[in-house]
N, C-alpha and C positions, 0 to 999 in steps of 0.2 A: 716289306716289313723287315726290320732288322731284329733278329732274335735277341733275347735279353743277355744270353751268355752267363757265365758263372760268376760267383763272388758277391751276389746281392745280399744285403742285410735287411732289405725291405722287399715287400711283394712288388715285383716289377710291373704288375698290372693293378696294383691296389690303390694308387693315388694317395698314399699315406702322407699326412702333414706332420712334420716333427721340427720343432724349433723354427717355425716360420718358413720351412722349405717343403715343397711337395716332391715326393719321390715317385719315380716310375719311368718305364721306357717311353721315350718321346715327350717327357714332360718339358724338357728344354728344346728338343729338336723334333717337332715344332708345335706341339699341342698348346703350349703356353701362348704362342702367337695367335692361334685360332681364337683363344679367349680375348687377347688384347684387341684384335681387329673387330671382333663381334661386339664387345662391350663399348668400344670407342664409337662405333656406328650407332649403337643404341643410345649412348649419351648424347650424341648430336641430335638424334631424332627426338629425344625427350626434352632437351634443354634449349638447344639453339639450332633448329632444323635449317639447313642451308636454303637460301632462296633461289640459287641458281646452280646449274651443273647437276651431276648425278654421281652416285657411288655404286660400284659393284663389289660384291664380296664373293670371291671364288675359292672353293675348297676342292683341291684335287689330290690325288693319292699316289701318283706314279713317278715321283721325282727320282726315286732310287733306280728306275728303269728308263730314265731319259725324258719323261714328261710329255711324250708325244701323244699318249692316250688321253691325258688330262688337258693342260693348257694348250699343248700343241694342236689338239683336235678342236678346241674352242676357237683358236686363232685361225686355223685352216678353214673352218666352216663359217668364219666371220660372225661368230656369236658374241665375240668381245673384241673391242679395239679401243682401249682407253687412251687418253692423252698422256696420263702419267700412271705409274704403278709403284705401290709399296708391297714388298713381298716379305714373307716370314724370314726372320734373321737371327734371333736369339743372340744379339750382340749390342753392347752399348754404342759401338761405332755405326756410322752410316756407311754401308758397304756400296761402293759404286762400280766395282769391277771384281771379277773372280776368275779362278782357273778354269780350264777346260778339263775334260776327262775322257780318256780312251780306255775301254776295257776289252781284253782279248781272252778267249778260251783256247788254250793250246793242248792238243791231244798228241801224246808221244806214243808211237806204235813200235813194239818189238815183237818177240815171239815167246809165248809161254813154254815152259819146260819144267820138268821135275827138278827140285833143288838138289837131288842126288847127282844129276848129270846136267849142271848148269850150262856146259859148253854146247848143249844141243838147242839152246834157246838164245834169245837176244833180250837182255835186261832193259826193259823200257824205263825203269826207275833210274838206272845208271845213266841212261841217255838224258832223262829229264834233269838229273843233277848237273850234267855238263851244260845244258841249256840255261838252267837257273844261274849257274856260276857266271855265264856270259852276261846274263841280264843284270845281275847284281854288280858286276864290274862296270856296266854301262850306267847303273844307278849312281855309282860313285863319281863318274865323270859329270853327271848332271849338276853336281855341287859347284862346278866352275861357271855355270850359266846363271846370270843374275837378272831378275826382273826389275824394271824401272818403276813398277807400281808399288807404292807403300803398302806394307802388309803382306806382300807376296815375295817369297825368297827365290827359290829355284825349282826346276822341274824335279819330279821323283816318281818312282814306281814302287808298287807294293804287290806281292803275291799273297793273296788272301785266302786261297782255297786250293788244296791238293787232294786228289783222290786217285786210287789205283791199286792194282794187285788183286788177287783172288784168295790167297791163303799163305800162311807162313812158309810152307814147304813148296811153294811154286814160284819160279822165276816170273816176275810180273811182265805180262805181255802188253799192258796198256796203262798209261798214267796220264791224268788230265789235271791241268792247273789253270787257274784264272788270275790274270794280272790286271792291275789298275794303274794307269799311267796319267798322272796329273800334269797338265800342260799350262804353262804360264801364258798370259795374254799375247806375248810377243811371238809365240811359236806358231808354225804352220801345221795343222793337224795331219794333212796328207803326208808331209815329210816325216813327221813323228811316227806315223803308222808304218810307213815304208822302211824306216830305219829299224824299228823293232822287228818287223817281219824278216828283214835281212839278217839280223843278229840271230834270231831263232833258227832260221833255215841253215845258216852257215854252221852253227853249233851242232845241229842235227846231222848235217852232211859229214861232219868229222867223225861220226860214230857209225861204224859198219853195221848195216842191218836196221838202223833206226830210221823211221819215217815220221813225219810230223804234219798235222793239220792245224791251221790257224783260223779261228772264226772270230769276227768282230761281234761283240755283245752290245757295246754302247759307244757312241761318239757324241759327246756333249761339248759344244764349242765354248770357248771362254767368253765371258761377258766383258765387253769394252765399255768404258765410260762414254755416255752420250751427253753433249753439251746441254740438252734440254732438261736434264735432271736437276739443274740448279735450284729452281723453286722448291723442290722437295728437300734437297740437301740443306738449304738455308733455313727452311721452316723447322725441320727436325733438329738441327743444331741449336736454333734459338730456344725452342721449347725444351729440348733435352737438357740444356744448361740450366734453364730455370727450374726444372723439376728435379734433376739429379744433382745440381750444384757443382757441375764440372763441365769442362769443354768436351764436346762430342766431335771427334775427328772423322773426316771422310777418308776412306781407305779401301784397299782391296782385301780379299780373303782367299786362302788356298782351297776353299771348298768350291763346289759347283752347285748351281741352283737352276730352277725353271725360269728365272728372270731373263736368262740369255735368249729364250725363245721370243720374248717380247722385244728385247734389244735388237735382235736380228731383223725384226720388222720395223725398226726405227722408233719404237716406243720407249721413251726414257723411263728408267726405273731405278729404285734403290732397294737394298735389303736392310730391314731394321726390325727389331723385335724386343722381346722381354728379357734383356740381359742374358747371360751374365757378362762379366768383363772379358772372359776368355772361354773358348770351347772347353779347355782343360778344366776350368773351374766348375763347369756344369756336369762333368763326367759324361758328356755326350758320347753315345755308342759304347759306354762302359758300364760296369756295375754301379748301382746307386746313382743313376742319372737323377739330377734334382734341379729345382728352380726356386729361387728366392721369391716368395709371393709379394714381397714389397717391391721387388723389381717389376713384377707383373703389373702391379697397380700403377707404378710410375710410368711404365712404357705405355699403358693404356691412356693415361693422361696426355702423354706426348703425342700419340697418334691422333687422339680426338682434337687436340688443339691445332695440330698440323693440318688436318683435314678442314677444320673450320677456317683457317687462314686461306687455304687454297680455294675454298668455295664461297668466300665472302667478297 
């Protein structure tokens, strides 16, 4: 679960509806899609129940931690093996590829000391700063690497959490930070991790008395486009244009999703859901995350019609 954070003008867990938009944490990412998929299936069941094939509706909860406990477990235990897959997407576009993600926890060890005699210790925070400078310099270099997948630009990293120290008057003996490295589909995850580890270890080695531990938290592979997803792509594009009145492009996204776990097993899938046009527009992972309810209704129609086509 991603905490709400600061700056909300609506209750992040209230589900308030104002001017046709519903506000709340995960309204756009991705509880709106839960509603879209559920009511699309109910519409098919009530109005035009398919005469062949079957549908599964899977709700899992651990995408933020890699998906291995949810869809990964279902696939591993052969409790699901669909021919095609539509996954929660919160986007007008049909997403056919996405980035991978590597997350590392880096612990920098120094030696605690009284701030009055700092020379008797080793400042772990100063060591962490040198490591972070090296990582941010590498992040700048990533801008020269370009993905060939529309919708995906270049690799990048983000340091999202830093903790350390014991008190204001104590030289910090330990600092821990967590980084998130987004990998474009063309990259090799093994090489990416090896490069990051080398950068961190070299920067630590340049600081006398500093030691470092590196722990992998998450490795989510990129999703590659599978040729068998064309029936899904074409059906969503056809009905999306009819319902929304605009062309629906097929493209990649810099996010990562559980769909990769299905793609790695040769199951073609796409990511599609209840708007908005951009992640920024939805305030996803920010204050006042919201979803236009008209988008929700339209996306439900698109999914229902798409499933009807595929099962008729």
